[in-house]
C-alpha positions in Angstrom: 70.7 107.4 80.9 73.6 105.0 81.1 76.5 105.7 83.5 80.0 104.8 82.5 83.1 104.7 84.6 85.9 107.0 83.7 88.8 105.3 82.1 92.2 105.4 83.7 95.3 106.5 81.8 98.0 103.8 81.3 99.6 102.5 84.5 102.0 105.1 85.8 105.5 103.9 86.6 106.4 106.6 89.1 106.0 105.0 92.5 104.7 108.2 94.1 102.0 108.6 91.5 101.1 104.9 91.9 100.8 105.2 95.7 98.6 108.3 95.3 96.3 106.5 93.0 96.3 103.5 95.3 95.4 105.7 98.3 92.5 107.2 96.2 91.3 103.7 95.3 91.4 102.7 99.0 89.4 105.8 99.9 86.7 105.0 97.4 86.5 101.4 98.6 86.4 102.6 102.2 83.5 104.9 101.5 81.5 101.9 100.3 82.5 99.8 103.3 81.6 102.6 105.7 78.0 102.4 104.5 77.8 98.7 105.4 77.8 99.1 109.2 80.0 99.9 112.2 82.5 97.0 111.9 83.1 97.6 108.2 83.3 101.3 108.9 86.0 100.8 111.5 88.0 98.6 109.3 87.7 101.0 106.4 89.2 103.8 108.5 92.2 101.6 109.3 92.7 100.8 105.6 92.5 104.5 104.6 95.0 105.4 107.3 97.5 102.8 106.2 97.2 103.7 102.5 97.6 107.4 103.2 100.5 106.8 105.6 102.3 104.7 103.0 102.2 107.6 100.5 103.2 110.1 103.1 106.2 108.0 104.3 107.5 107.6 100.8 107.4 111.4 100.3 109.1 111.9 103.6 111.8 109.5 102.6 112.9 111.9 99.9 113.7 114.4 102.6 115.5 112.0 104.8 118.5 113.3 106.6 120.6 110.4 105.5 120.6 107.4 103.3 119.7 105.3 106.3 116.8 107.5 107.2 115.6 107.3 103.6 115.6 103.5 103.7 113.9 103.4 107.1 111.0 105.5 105.7 110.7 103.4 102.7 110.5 100.3 104.9 107.7 101.9 106.9 105.8 102.7 103.7 106.2 99.1 102.6 104.8 97.8 105.9 101.8 100.2 105.5 101.1 98.8 102.1 101.4 95.3 103.3 98.9 96.1 106.1 96.4 97.4 103.5 96.8 94.3 101.3 97.1 91.6 104.0 95.3 93.1 107.0 96.7 94.5 110.3 99.6 92.7 112.0 99.0 91.4 115.5 101.6 90.8 118.1 101.5 87.3 119.7 100.3 88.9 122.9 97.1 90.2 121.4 
């Protein structure tokens, strides 16, 4: 019996939908990493947290109390996405 991967619909252009799909992809990758040992498991948890936080912050931005609050939450979401794609940021003292 041959297994086939489900096909994805065309790329969505709504940023919230894209972030949700991104977070789901990160969770799937993290599940695989978690099976590879304690270090990969710890890193996978950090990746999942950052991906989910990015999606959450973007949603919270919609309910921002002001335009400034909206932009602040969007910037936080962008930093979380960068952390997932480039790894965690370290301060010079670490």
